[in-house]
Backbone as XML, in Angstrom:
<?xml version="1.0"?>
<chain id="A" units="angstrom">
  <residue number="1" name="MET">
    <atom name="N" x="-204.251" y="41.665" z="-142.452"/>
    <atom name="CA" x="-203.539" y="40.607" z="-143.132"/>
    <atom name="C" x="-204.110" y="39.271" z="-142.639"/>
  </residue>
  <residue number="2" name="PRO">
    <atom name="N" x="-204.505" y="38.411" z="-143.542"/>
    <atom name="CA" x="-205.061" y="37.115" z="-143.128"/>
    <atom name="C" x="-203.990" y="36.206" z="-142.562"/>
  </residue>
  <residue number="3" name="ALA">
    <atom name="N" x="-204.400" y="35.359" z="-141.665"/>
    <atom name="CA" x="-203.484" y="34.407" z="-141.045"/>
    <atom name="C" x="-203.784" y="33.015" z="-141.572"/>
  </residue>
  <residue number="4" name="ILE">
    <atom name="N" x="-202.765" y="32.205" z="-141.659"/>
    <atom name="CA" x="-202.917" y="30.814" z="-142.058"/>
    <atom name="C" x="-202.765" y="29.968" z="-140.805"/>
  </residue>
  <residue number="5" name="VAL">
    <atom name="N" x="-203.806" y="29.216" z="-140.474"/>
    <atom name="CA" x="-203.798" y="28.384" z="-139.283"/>
    <atom name="C" x="-203.781" y="26.926" z="-139.730"/>
  </residue>
  <residue number="6" name="GLY">
    <atom name="N" x="-202.804" y="26.184" z="-139.248"/>
    <atom name="CA" x="-202.676" y="24.780" z="-139.610"/>
    <atom name="C" x="-203.557" y="23.898" z="-138.760"/>
  </residue>
  <residue number="7" name="PRO">
    <atom name="N" x="-203.320" y="22.604" z="-138.796"/>
    <atom name="CA" x="-204.112" y="21.659" z="-138.000"/>
    <atom name="C" x="-204.001" y="21.963" z="-136.506"/>
  </residue>
  <residue number="8" name="CYS">
    <atom name="N" x="-205.116" y="21.787" z="-135.814"/>
    <atom name="CA" x="-205.149" y="22.091" z="-134.396"/>
    <atom name="C" x="-206.062" y="21.104" z="-133.697"/>
  </residue>
  <residue number="9" name="LYS">
    <atom name="N" x="-205.673" y="20.687" z="-132.488"/>
    <atom name="CA" x="-206.507" y="19.803" z="-131.680"/>
    <atom name="C" x="-206.578" y="20.375" z="-130.275"/>
  </residue>
  <residue number="10" name="ILE">
    <atom name="N" x="-207.787" y="20.614" z="-129.783"/>
    <atom name="CA" x="-207.992" y="21.112" z="-128.427"/>
    <atom name="C" x="-208.733" y="20.037" z="-127.661"/>
  </residue>
  <residue number="11" name="ASN">
    <atom name="N" x="-208.120" y="19.511" z="-126.616"/>
    <atom name="CA" x="-208.761" y="18.473" z="-125.815"/>
    <atom name="C" x="-209.758" y="19.044" z="-124.830"/>
  </residue>
  <residue number="12" name="SER">
    <atom name="N" x="-209.405" y="20.121" z="-124.152"/>
    <atom name="CA" x="-210.325" y="20.751" z="-123.217"/>
    <atom name="C" x="-209.887" y="22.187" z="-122.961"/>
  </residue>
  <residue number="13" name="ILE">
    <atom name="N" x="-210.877" y="22.996" z="-122.584"/>
    <atom name="CA" x="-210.612" y="24.384" z="-122.222"/>
    <atom name="C" x="-211.279" y="24.627" z="-120.882"/>
  </residue>
  <residue number="14" name="GLY">
    <atom name="N" x="-210.513" y="25.059" z="-119.905"/>
    <atom name="CA" x="-211.051" y="25.317" z="-118.581"/>
    <atom name="C" x="-211.126" y="26.798" z="-118.285"/>
  </residue>
  <residue number="15" name="GLY">
    <atom name="N" x="-211.602" y="27.582" z="-119.218"/>
    <atom name="CA" x="-211.670" y="29.026" z="-119.038"/>
    <atom name="C" x="-210.561" y="29.705" z="-119.800"/>
  </residue>
  <residue number="16" name="GLY">
    <atom name="N" x="-210.772" y="30.925" z="-120.175"/>
    <atom name="CA" x="-209.756" y="31.667" z="-120.902"/>
    <atom name="C" x="-210.214" y="31.991" z="-122.313"/>
  </residue>
  <residue number="17" name="VAL">
    <atom name="N" x="-209.261" y="32.358" z="-123.157"/>
    <atom name="CA" x="-209.550" y="32.779" z="-124.516"/>
    <atom name="C" x="-208.738" y="31.934" z="-125.475"/>
  </residue>
  <residue number="18" name="VAL">
    <atom name="N" x="-209.389" y="31.431" z="-126.508"/>
    <atom name="CA" x="-208.695" y="30.740" z="-127.593"/>
    <atom name="C" x="-208.910" y="31.557" z="-128.843"/>
  </residue>
  <residue number="19" name="ASN">
    <atom name="N" x="-207.829" y="31.950" z="-129.493"/>
    <atom name="CA" x="-207.920" y="32.783" z="-130.678"/>
    <atom name="C" x="-207.171" y="32.105" z="-131.815"/>
  </residue>
  <residue number="20" name="PHE">
    <atom name="N" x="-207.807" y="32.043" z="-132.981"/>
    <atom name="CA" x="-207.166" y="31.538" z="-134.186"/>
    <atom name="C" x="-207.167" y="32.646" z="-135.220"/>
  </residue>
  <residue number="21" name="GLY">
    <atom name="N" x="-206.030" y="32.918" z="-135.778"/>
    <atom name="CA" x="-205.948" y="33.951" z="-136.803"/>
    <atom name="C" x="-205.711" y="35.321" z="-136.220"/>
  </residue>
  <residue number="22" name="ASP">
    <atom name="N" x="-206.039" y="36.315" z="-137.025"/>
    <atom name="CA" x="-205.798" y="37.703" z="-136.635"/>
    <atom name="C" x="-206.825" y="38.173" z="-135.608"/>
  </residue>
  <residue number="23" name="ALA">
    <atom name="N" x="-206.396" y="39.051" z="-134.755"/>
    <atom name="CA" x="-207.303" y="39.619" z="-133.761"/>
    <atom name="C" x="-206.918" y="41.070" z="-133.521"/>
  </residue>
  <residue number="24" name="PHE">
    <atom name="N" x="-207.892" y="41.946" z="-133.605"/>
    <atom name="CA" x="-207.646" y="43.359" z="-133.325"/>
    <atom name="C" x="-207.795" y="43.647" z="-131.842"/>
  </residue>
  <residue number="25" name="TYR">
    <atom name="N" x="-208.804" y="43.017" z="-131.225"/>
    <atom name="CA" x="-209.110" y="43.356" z="-129.837"/>
    <atom name="C" x="-209.663" y="42.116" z="-129.149"/>
  </residue>
  <residue number="26" name="LEU">
    <atom name="N" x="-208.990" y="41.624" z="-128.112"/>
    <atom name="CA" x="-209.471" y="40.513" z="-127.305"/>
    <atom name="C" x="-209.662" y="41.006" z="-125.886"/>
  </residue>
  <residue number="27" name="SER">
    <atom name="N" x="-210.838" y="40.790" z="-125.365"/>
    <atom name="CA" x="-211.120" y="41.235" z="-124.013"/>
    <atom name="C" x="-212.045" y="40.231" z="-123.332"/>
  </residue>
  <residue number="28" name="PRO">
    <atom name="N" x="-211.472" y="39.249" z="-122.658"/>
    <atom name="CA" x="-212.328" y="38.269" z="-121.979"/>
    <atom name="C" x="-213.080" y="38.899" z="-120.812"/>
  </residue>
  <residue number="29" name="LYS">
    <atom name="N" x="-214.315" y="38.502" z="-120.655"/>
    <atom name="CA" x="-215.142" y="39.043" z="-119.586"/>
    <atom name="C" x="-215.497" y="37.926" z="-118.625"/>
  </residue>
  <residue number="30" name="ASP">
    <atom name="N" x="-215.130" y="38.071" z="-117.389"/>
    <atom name="CA" x="-215.434" y="37.072" z="-116.380"/>
    <atom name="C" x="-215.310" y="37.715" z="-115.010"/>
  </residue>
  <residue number="31" name="THR">
    <atom name="N" x="-216.202" y="37.350" z="-114.127"/>
    <atom name="CA" x="-216.109" y="37.797" z="-112.744"/>
    <atom name="C" x="-216.294" y="36.604" z="-111.831"/>
  </residue>
  <residue number="32" name="SER">
    <atom name="N" x="-215.690" y="36.681" z="-110.685"/>
    <atom name="CA" x="-215.870" y="35.618" z="-109.699"/>
    <atom name="C" x="-215.565" y="36.178" z="-108.311"/>
  </residue>
  <residue number="33" name="LYS">
    <atom name="N" x="-216.063" y="35.491" z="-107.311"/>
    <atom name="CA" x="-215.814" y="35.888" z="-105.936"/>
    <atom name="C" x="-215.423" y="34.635" z="-105.155"/>
  </residue>
  <residue number="34" name="THR">
    <atom name="N" x="-214.379" y="34.732" z="-104.370"/>
    <atom name="CA" x="-213.893" y="33.594" z="-103.610"/>
    <atom name="C" x="-213.796" y="33.971" z="-102.140"/>
  </residue>
  <residue number="35" name="ASN">
    <atom name="N" x="-214.362" y="33.132" z="-101.308"/>
    <atom name="CA" x="-214.241" y="33.299" z="-99.864"/>
    <atom name="C" x="-213.374" y="32.178" z="-99.332"/>
  </residue>
  <residue number="36" name="ALA">
    <atom name="N" x="-212.363" y="32.528" z="-98.571"/>
    <atom name="CA" x="-211.461" y="31.513" z="-98.033"/>
    <atom name="C" x="-211.011" y="31.931" z="-96.645"/>
  </residue>
  <residue number="37" name="GLY">
    <atom name="N" x="-210.739" y="30.960" z="-95.831"/>
    <atom name="CA" x="-210.323" y="31.221" z="-94.459"/>
    <atom name="C" x="-208.829" y="31.462" z="-94.332"/>
  </residue>
  <residue number="38" name="CYS">
    <atom name="N" x="-208.394" y="31.545" z="-93.126"/>
    <atom name="CA" x="-207.002" y="31.829" z="-92.811"/>
    <atom name="C" x="-206.083" y="30.741" z="-93.368"/>
  </residue>
  <residue number="39" name="GLY">
    <atom name="N" x="-205.088" y="31.124" z="-94.128"/>
    <atom name="CA" x="-204.118" y="30.184" z="-94.663"/>
    <atom name="C" x="-204.612" y="29.334" z="-95.802"/>
  </residue>
  <residue number="40" name="ALA">
    <atom name="N" x="-205.719" y="29.689" z="-96.437"/>
    <atom name="CA" x="-206.304" y="28.850" z="-97.476"/>
    <atom name="C" x="-205.490" y="28.850" z="-98.767"/>
  </residue>
  <residue number="41" name="PHE">
    <atom name="N" x="-204.852" y="29.936" z="-99.114"/>
    <atom name="CA" x="-204.152" y="30.029" z="-100.387"/>
    <atom name="C" x="-202.630" y="29.977" z="-100.234"/>
  </residue>
  <residue number="42" name="ASN">
    <atom name="N" x="-202.151" y="29.436" z="-99.159"/>
    <atom name="CA" x="-200.711" y="29.290" z="-98.989"/>
    <atom name="C" x="-200.187" y="28.238" z="-99.959"/>
  </residue>
  <residue number="43" name="THR">
    <atom name="N" x="-199.067" y="28.539" z="-100.597"/>
    <atom name="CA" x="-198.429" y="27.586" z="-101.499"/>
    <atom name="C" x="-196.954" y="27.507" z="-101.155"/>
  </residue>
  <residue number="44" name="GLY">
    <atom name="N" x="-196.357" y="26.401" z="-101.500"/>
    <atom name="CA" x="-194.934" y="26.231" z="-101.251"/>
    <atom name="C" x="-194.665" y="25.024" z="-100.391"/>
  </residue>
  <residue number="45" name="ASP">
    <atom name="N" x="-193.414" y="24.843" z="-100.056"/>
    <atom name="CA" x="-192.978" y="23.711" z="-99.240"/>
    <atom name="C" x="-192.876" y="24.120" z="-97.777"/>
  </residue>
  <residue number="46" name="PHE">
    <atom name="N" x="-193.201" y="23.205" z="-96.895"/>
    <atom name="CA" x="-193.032" y="23.378" z="-95.445"/>
    <atom name="C" x="-193.795" y="24.583" z="-94.898"/>
  </residue>
  <residue number="47" name="ILE">
    <atom name="N" x="-195.083" y="24.630" z="-95.165"/>
    <atom name="CA" x="-195.915" y="25.736" z="-94.688"/>
    <atom name="C" x="-196.465" y="25.398" z="-93.310"/>
  </residue>
  <residue number="48" name="MET">
    <atom name="N" x="-196.371" y="26.341" z="-92.401"/>
    <atom name="CA" x="-196.929" y="26.173" z="-91.070"/>
    <atom name="C" x="-197.874" y="27.345" z="-90.805"/>
  </residue>
  <residue number="49" name="THR">
    <atom name="N" x="-199.160" y="27.041" z="-90.650"/>
    <atom name="CA" x="-200.153" y="28.074" z="-90.389"/>
    <atom name="C" x="-200.785" y="27.812" z="-89.043"/>
  </residue>
  <residue number="50" name="ASN">
    <atom name="N" x="-200.586" y="28.709" z="-88.099"/>
    <atom name="CA" x="-201.175" y="28.609" z="-86.769"/>
    <atom name="C" x="-202.258" y="29.667" z="-86.651"/>
  </residue>
  <residue number="51" name="SER">
    <atom name="N" x="-203.500" y="29.269" z="-86.909"/>
    <atom name="CA" x="-204.573" y="30.259" z="-86.930"/>
    <atom name="C" x="-205.518" y="30.149" z="-85.744"/>
  </residue>
  <residue number="52" name="GLY">
    <atom name="N" x="-205.417" y="29.091" z="-84.960"/>
    <atom name="CA" x="-206.327" y="28.955" z="-83.830"/>
    <atom name="C" x="-207.752" y="28.810" z="-84.313"/>
  </residue>
  <residue number="53" name="VAL">
    <atom name="N" x="-208.617" y="29.689" z="-83.890"/>
    <atom name="CA" x="-210.002" y="29.686" z="-84.339"/>
    <atom name="C" x="-210.123" y="30.678" z="-85.484"/>
  </residue>
  <residue number="54" name="SER">
    <atom name="N" x="-210.645" y="30.203" z="-86.619"/>
    <atom name="CA" x="-210.754" y="31.050" z="-87.796"/>
    <atom name="C" x="-212.183" y="31.013" z="-88.324"/>
  </residue>
  <residue number="55" name="ALA">
    <atom name="N" x="-212.690" y="32.150" z="-88.752"/>
    <atom name="CA" x="-214.023" y="32.234" z="-89.349"/>
    <atom name="C" x="-213.967" y="33.204" z="-90.523"/>
  </residue>
  <residue number="56" name="THR">
    <atom name="N" x="-214.691" y="32.890" z="-91.569"/>
    <atom name="CA" x="-214.733" y="33.736" z="-92.754"/>
    <atom name="C" x="-216.122" y="34.322" z="-92.906"/>
  </residue>
  <residue number="57" name="ASN">
    <atom name="N" x="-216.199" y="35.642" z="-92.980"/>
    <atom name="CA" x="-217.475" y="36.321" z="-93.155"/>
    <atom name="C" x="-217.812" y="36.358" z="-94.640"/>
  </residue>
  <residue number="58" name="THR">
    <atom name="N" x="-218.876" y="35.663" z="-95.045"/>
    <atom name="CA" x="-219.269" y="35.624" z="-96.453"/>
    <atom name="C" x="-220.469" y="36.522" z="-96.744"/>
  </residue>
  <residue number="59" name="PHE">
    <atom name="N" x="-220.864" y="37.335" z="-95.798"/>
    <atom name="CA" x="-222.000" y="38.250" z="-95.999"/>
    <atom name="C" x="-221.608" y="39.358" z="-96.969"/>
  </residue>
  <residue number="60" name="ASP">
    <atom name="N" x="-222.442" y="39.579" z="-97.980"/>
    <atom name="CA" x="-222.184" y="40.618" z="-98.976"/>
    <atom name="C" x="-223.401" y="41.528" z="-99.042"/>
  </residue>
  <residue number="61" name="SER">
    <atom name="N" x="-223.293" y="42.712" z="-98.507"/>
    <atom name="CA" x="-224.451" y="43.603" z="-98.399"/>
    <atom name="C" x="-224.834" y="44.266" z="-99.725"/>
  </residue>
  <residue number="62" name="ASP">
    <atom name="N" x="-223.880" y="44.462" z="-100.644"/>
    <atom name="CA" x="-224.206" y="45.178" z="-101.882"/>
    <atom name="C" x="-224.623" y="44.264" z="-103.029"/>
  </residue>
  <residue number="63" name="LEU">
    <atom name="N" x="-224.476" y="42.970" z="-102.907"/>
    <atom name="CA" x="-224.893" y="41.961" z="-103.877"/>
    <atom name="C" x="-224.138" y="42.023" z="-105.203"/>
  </residue>
  <residue number="64" name="ASN">
    <atom name="N" x="-223.954" y="43.176" z="-105.792"/>
    <atom name="CA" x="-223.258" y="43.286" z="-107.078"/>
    <atom name="C" x="-221.906" y="43.963" z="-106.888"/>
  </residue>
  <residue number="65" name="ASP">
    <atom name="N" x="-220.851" y="43.217" z="-107.149"/>
    <atom name="CA" x="-219.513" y="43.790" z="-107.027"/>
    <atom name="C" x="-218.988" y="44.290" z="-108.362"/>
  </residue>
  <residue number="66" name="GLN">
    <atom name="N" x="-219.141" y="43.489" z="-109.401"/>
    <atom name="CA" x="-218.668" y="43.866" z="-110.723"/>
    <atom name="C" x="-219.653" y="43.316" z="-111.735"/>
  </residue>
  <residue number="67" name="GLN">
    <atom name="N" x="-220.332" y="44.196" z="-112.463"/>
    <atom name="CA" x="-221.353" y="43.749" z="-113.413"/>
    <atom name="C" x="-220.769" y="43.602" z="-114.796"/>
  </residue>
  <residue number="68" name="LEU">
    <atom name="N" x="-221.264" y="42.597" z="-115.533"/>
    <atom name="CA" x="-220.828" y="42.376" z="-116.910"/>
    <atom name="C" x="-221.815" y="42.899" z="-117.929"/>
  </residue>
  <residue number="69" name="THR">
    <atom name="N" x="-223.036" y="43.192" z="-117.534"/>
    <atom name="CA" x="-224.034" y="43.665" z="-118.488"/>
    <atom name="C" x="-223.646" y="45.020" z="-119.033"/>
  </residue>
  <residue number="70" name="GLY">
    <atom name="N" x="-223.710" y="45.153" z="-120.335"/>
    <atom name="CA" x="-223.336" y="46.422" z="-120.975"/>
    <atom name="C" x="-221.843" y="46.665" z="-121.001"/>
  </residue>
  <residue number="71" name="ASN">
    <atom name="N" x="-221.042" y="45.651" z="-120.725"/>
    <atom name="CA" x="-219.590" y="45.802" z="-120.680"/>
    <atom name="C" x="-218.973" y="44.950" z="-121.784"/>
  </residue>
  <residue number="72" name="ALA">
    <atom name="N" x="-219.340" y="45.238" z="-123.007"/>
    <atom name="CA" x="-218.893" y="44.413" z="-124.138"/>
    <atom name="C" x="-217.597" y="44.836" z="-124.651"/>
  </residue>
</chain>
């Protein structure tokens, strides 16, 4: 069944999927890797992180964690 899409204005897109009209199958493909130290992703009010000396190991021996090629 066709969809009727009215006027639309998109100022910016910072990643994700934008779909107009009918869609049978949407599957966004994206991979990323994040290295962060102790207490890096804490959120909320009144956070207290006592980590002393902290180090993050960013060595990756296998190089490929999740491949997108051939994954359509």
